[in-house]
C-alpha positions in Angstrom: -15.5 -31.7 -50.6 -14.1 -28.4 -49.6 -12.0 -27.7 -46.5 -11.8 -24.2 -45.1 -9.8 -22.9 -42.1 -11.8 -20.4 -40.0 -9.9 -17.6 -38.2 -10.1 -14.0 -37.2 -7.8 -11.2 -38.2 -6.9 -8.0 -36.3 -9.7 -6.1 -38.1 -12.3 -8.3 -36.4 -13.3 -10.1 -39.6 -14.0 -13.8 -39.8 -12.2 -15.4 -42.7 -12.3 -18.7 -44.5 -9.0 -19.7 -46.2 -9.5 -21.9 -49.2 -7.8 -25.3 -49.0 -9.0 -26.7 -52.3 -8.9 -25.7 -55.9 -12.7 -25.5 -56.2 -14.3 -22.0 -55.9 -16.1 -21.1 -52.8 -19.9 -20.7 -52.7 -21.2 -17.3 -53.8 -22.3 -16.9 -50.2 -18.7 -15.7 -49.5 -17.2 -12.5 -50.9 -13.8 -12.7 -52.5 -11.3 -10.6 -50.6 -7.9 -10.9 -52.2 -6.7 -14.5 -51.7 -9.1 -15.0 -48.8 -12.9 -15.0 -48.5 -14.6 -12.8 -46.0 -17.7 -14.0 -44.1 -20.4 -11.9 -42.6 -20.0 -12.4 -38.9 -23.8 -12.2 -38.3 -24.2 -15.3 -40.4 -22.0 -17.4 -38.1 -24.0 -19.3 -35.5 -23.2 -18.2 -31.9 -22.2 -21.7 -30.9 -19.5 -21.6 -33.6 -18.5 -18.1 -32.5 -18.2 -19.3 -28.9 -15.8 -22.1 -29.9 -13.7 -19.7 -31.9 -13.5 -17.2 -29.0 -12.5 -20.0 -26.7 -9.4 -20.6 -28.9 -8.3 -17.0 -29.1 -6.2 -15.2 -26.5 -8.3 -14.0 -23.6 -7.1 -10.4 -23.7 -7.9 -10.2 -27.4 -11.4 -11.5 -26.7 -12.0 -8.8 -24.1 -10.4 -5.9 -25.8 -11.5 -6.6 -29.4 -14.0 -9.3 -29.9 -16.6 -8.0 -27.5 -16.8 -4.8 -29.6 -17.9 -6.6 -32.8 -21.7 -6.7 -32.0 -24.1 -6.8 -29.1 -24.4 -10.6 -29.3 -20.7 -11.1 -29.1 -20.5 -8.7 -26.2 -23.1 -10.7 -24.2 -21.2 -13.9 -25.0 -17.8 -12.5 -23.8 -19.4 -10.9 -20.7 -21.2 -14.1 -19.7 -20.0 -16.0 -16.6 -20.5 -19.2 -18.7 -17.7 -18.2 -21.1 -15.1 -17.6 -18.4 -16.2 -20.6 -16.4 -15.7 -22.8 -19.5 -12.3 -21.2 -20.1 -11.3 -22.0 -16.5 -12.5 -25.6 -16.9 -10.7 -26.0 -20.2 -7.4 -24.6 -19.0 -7.5 -26.4 -15.6 -8.0 -23.3 -13.4 -9.8 -24.5 -10.3 -11.5 -22.5 -7.6 -12.2 -23.8 -4.1 -15.6 -22.0 -4.2 -17.5 -20.3 -7.1 -15.9 -16.9 -7.7 -18.1 -13.8 -7.7 -16.5 -12.8 -11.0 -15.3 -15.7 -13.3 -13.6 -13.3 -15.7 -11.6 -11.6 -12.9 -10.8 -15.0 -11.4 -9.5 -16.2 -14.8 -7.2 -13.3 -15.4 -5.9 -13.2 -11.8 -5.2 -17.0 -12.0 -3.4 -16.7 -15.4 -1.3 -13.7 -14.3 -0.5 -15.1 -10.9 3.2 -15.4 -10.2 5.8 -14.6 -7.6 6.7 -10.9 -8.0 9.9 -11.3 -6.1 13.1 -12.0 -7.9 15.5 -14.8 -6.9 13.3 -15.8 -3.8 15.2 -19.1 -3.2 18.8 -18.0 -3.3 19.5 -19.9 -6.4 21.3 -16.9 -7.9 23.2 -15.9 -4.8 22.0 -12.4 -3.7 21.1 -11.1 -7.2 17.8 -9.3 -7.3 18.0 -8.1 -3.7 19.1 -4.8 -2.3 21.2 -5.2 0.8 20.0 -2.8 3.6 22.0 -4.1 6.5 25.0 -6.4 6.1 26.1 -6.9 9.7 28.6 -9.4 11.1 30.1 -11.3 8.2 27.2 -10.2 6.0 24.6 -12.0 3.9 25.4 -15.2 2.1 23.6 -17.9 0.1 24.1 -21.5 1.4 22.7 -24.9 0.9 19.8 -25.7 3.2 20.9 -27.6 6.3 17.5 -29.4 6.8 15.1 -30.4 4.0 12.4 -28.0 3.0 8.9 -29.2 4.0 7.7 -29.5 0.4 10.2 -31.7 -1.4 8.4 -31.2 -4.8 9.5 -27.6 -5.0 13.2 -28.7 -5.2 14.4 -26.0 -2.8 18.0 -26.5 -1.9 19.4 -23.0 -1.2 18.7 -20.3 1.4 19.9 -16.9 2.5 21.8 -16.9 5.7 22.5 -14.2 8.3 25.3 -13.5 10.6 26.0 -12.1 14.1 25.1 -8.5 13.1 21.7 -7.4 11.8 21.2 -8.5 8.2 18.3 -7.0 6.1 17.6 -7.1 2.4 14.7 -5.7 0.4 12.9 -5.5 -3.0 10.6 -2.8 -4.3 7.9 -4.1 -6.7 6.6 -1.7 -9.3 3.1 -3.1 -10.0 2.6 -1.2 -13.3 5.8 -2.7 -14.6 4.6 -6.1 -13.5 1.5 -5.8 -15.6 -1.0 -4.5 -13.0 -2.3 -1.1 -14.1 -3.3 1.7 -11.7 -6.9 1.3 -13.0 -6.9 -2.4 -12.2 -5.5 -2.0 -8.8 -7.8 0.9 -7.8 -11.0 -0.7 -9.1 -10.5 -4.4 -8.1 -8.1 -4.0 -5.2 -7.1 -7.6 -5.6 -5.7 -9.6 -2.6 -2.0 -9.3 -2.2 -0.6 -12.5 -0.5 2.8 -12.4 1.3 4.6 -15.6 2.2 8.0 -16.3 3.7 9.9 -19.3 5.1 12.6 -19.2 7.7 14.5 -21.5 10.1 17.1 -21.2 12.8 20.1 -23.3 13.4 19.7 -25.7 16.2 23.0 -24.9 17.9 22.5 -21.1 18.1 19.8 -18.6 19.1 18.5 -16.2 16.4 15.6 -14.0 15.4 13.6 -13.3 12.3 11.8 -10.1 11.2 9.8 -9.0 8.2 8.0 -5.8 7.1 5.9 -5.4 4.0 4.4 -2.1 3.0 1.9 -1.1 0.3 3.0 2.2 -1.2 1.4 5.0 -3.3 2.7 6.7 -6.4 5.0 9.0 -4.2 6.0 6.0 -2.0 3.7 7.1 0.8 2.7 4.2 3.0 -0.9 3.0 2.6 -0.8 -0.3 4.5 1.8 -2.1 6.6 2.4 -5.6 7.8 5.1 -5.8 10.5 4.6 -8.6 13.0 6.8 -8.9 16.1 10.2 -10.4 15.7 10.3 -14.2 16.1 13.0 -15.4 18.5 14.5 -18.9 18.7 16.5 -20.2 21.6 19.7 -22.2 21.4 19.2 -25.9 21.0 15.9 -25.6 19.2 14.5 -28.3 16.8 15.6 -26.3 13.6 12.2 -26.6 11.9 11.1 -24.5 9.0 8.5 -21.9 9.9 6.0 -20.2 7.5 4.9 -16.5 7.8 1.9 -15.4 5.7 -0.3 -12.4 5.4 -3.0 -11.2 3.0 -3.7 -7.5 2.3 -7.4 -7.0 1.6 -9.6 -4.0 1.0 -6.7 -1.6 1.2 -8.3 1.2 -0.9 -7.1 2.9 -4.1 -3.7 4.2 -4.8 -1.4 1.2 -4.3 1.4 1.4 -6.9 4.4 -0.3 -5.2 5.0 -3.1 -2.7 8.1 -2.8 -0.4 9.3 -6.2 1.0 12.1 -6.3 3.6 13.2 -9.1 5.9 16.1 -10.6 7.7 17.5 -11.2 11.2 20.6 -12.3 13.0 22.0 -14.7 15.6 21.8 -13.8 19.3 25.1 -15.4 20.4 27.3 -13.0 18.3 29.2 -16.0 16.9 31.5 -15.3 13.9 30.2 -16.9 10.8 26.7 -17.6 9.7 24.7 -18.9 12.6 21.7 -16.5 12.2 18.3 -17.0 10.8 17.9 -18.6 7.3 15.3 -17.7 4.8 14.0 -19.0 1.4 11.0 -19.3 -0.8 9.7 -15.7 -0.2 6.8 -14.6 -2.3 4.5 -11.7 -3.1 1.5 -12.6 -5.3 -1.6 -10.9 -6.6 -4.1 -13.7 -6.2 -7.9 -14.5 -6.5 -10.0 -14.0 -3.4 -10.7 -17.6 -2.9 -7.1 -18.6 -2.7 -5.9 -15.9 -0.3 
């Protein structure tokens, strides 16, 4: 009995590596220490299983160029639906494009650095540092989702405190062609809470910018004010940019606030778990 390991090299050839001392059938052509197989002789059901075990970007960029049959297989919704099922990627409703859903789900991550104050203020650019300035503290009241393990937050003072990040989408792996053609949903999320013993307010502004930093879309809701002697609950701010048109190259995220009593120290608004994500349509 002969055992062969089937794999694909970077030149798009299927190979059988010999694992026994017996010679291979003459059906296969000797190629150095390996044995090349004509790809057209491999049943499509076998090819499909092989492709399912190769990196998805390799399948799209290389494997679909091998022949017409392989292109049809790679372009089929069934292939990407099977990949999603195998890798545990779930959709609340059937996506319009399973391939796009797969790649967006796999690439999805928070594009903001240090969003939970675990690394003090690193990753953020301080715009306004009023009062006693920004600091990172332990959370006073538990975060609503205990499974996230959030124990730190950014705290503001009696003067206006603002901090920002500028996200370069190309550097994060989202090419201009991808952004212009698909215009994927951009989901903004932020969590904030006041202190119960002091009034405060929260503000946020997120802008989608073009190549020259020109503004394409803006999300800037009204400031959120909290009175003194409030219940100190965590609040959630969300927004989704959709159908924003071509040209988006950067995302500018800025937020902050202050207390309204002008008390020395850090009695202003508290923030944590901020996020900016490129996400599938069904999860926006």
